[in-house]
C-alpha positions in Angstrom: 0.0 0.0 0.0 3.0 2.2 0.0 6.3 2.8 1.8 4.9 5.2 4.4 2.1 2.9 5.5 4.5 -0.1 5.5 6.9 1.7 7.8 4.1 2.7 10.2 1.9 -0.4 10.4 2.2 -4.1 10.7 -0.3 -6.9 10.3 -0.4 -8.7 13.6 -3.1 -11.3 13.5 -5.8 -12.9 11.4 -8.8 -14.7 12.7 -12.2 -15.6 11.2 -11.9 -13.1 8.4 -10.6 -10.2 10.6 -7.2 -8.8 9.9 -5.6 -7.0 12.9 -3.2 -4.3 12.0 -1.0 -2.4 14.5 -0.5 1.3 13.6 2.2 3.5 15.0 0.2 6.6 15.9 -3.4 7.9 16.1 -2.7 10.1 13.1 -1.7 7.2 11.0 -4.7 5.2 12.2 -7.0 8.0 11.1 -5.3 8.1 7.7 -5.7 4.4 7.3 -9.3 4.4 8.3 -10.1 6.2 5.0 -8.1 3.5 3.2 -9.5 0.3 4.8 -11.8 -0.5 1.8 -9.0 -0.3 -0.7 -6.5 -2.1 1.6 -9.0 -5.0 2.0 -9.7 -5.1 -1.7 -6.0 -5.1 -2.6 -5.3 -8.0 -0.2 -8.2 -10.1 -1.4 -7.3 -9.4 -5.1 -3.7 -10.4 -4.4 -4.8 -13.6 -2.6 -7.4 -14.4 -5.3 -10.1 -15.1 -2.6 -12.2 -13.1 -0.3 -10.2 -13.9 2.9 -10.3 -10.5 4.7 -13.8 -9.4 5.7 -12.8 -6.8 8.2 -9.7 -4.8 9.2 -9.2 -3.9 12.8 -6.7 -1.2 13.5 -5.0 -1.0 16.9 -2.4 1.2 18.7 -1.9 -1.2 21.6 1.2 -3.2 20.7 1.2 -5.0 24.0 -2.0 -7.0 23.3 -0.8 -8.2 19.9 1.9 -10.7 18.9 5.4 -9.5 18.2 6.3 -8.6 14.6 8.2 -11.9 14.2 5.3 -14.0 15.6 2.8 -12.2 13.4 4.9 -12.5 10.2 5.3 -16.2 10.8 1.5 -16.6 11.5 0.6 -14.8 8.3 3.2 -16.8 6.3 1.8 -20.0 7.7 -1.8 -18.9 6.9 -0.9 -17.9 3.3 0.9 -21.2 2.7 -2.2 -23.2 3.4 
């Protein structure tokens, strides 16, 4: 979705059609809220299926997996 968004956000979990994305600041979160529809469409188009139904943005990094854990979980999910 772009270098700026990639540097300031990270997918951290996926469960039952909901993709959880950590965002670095409330300003970035507000910016991304306007883009949720296009982000979801881009992901589903790339995957070739309608996997992502909802995108949940969060600022609370403590309650989500670490970046390494989340990247592994997403890689595992996509390899299925």
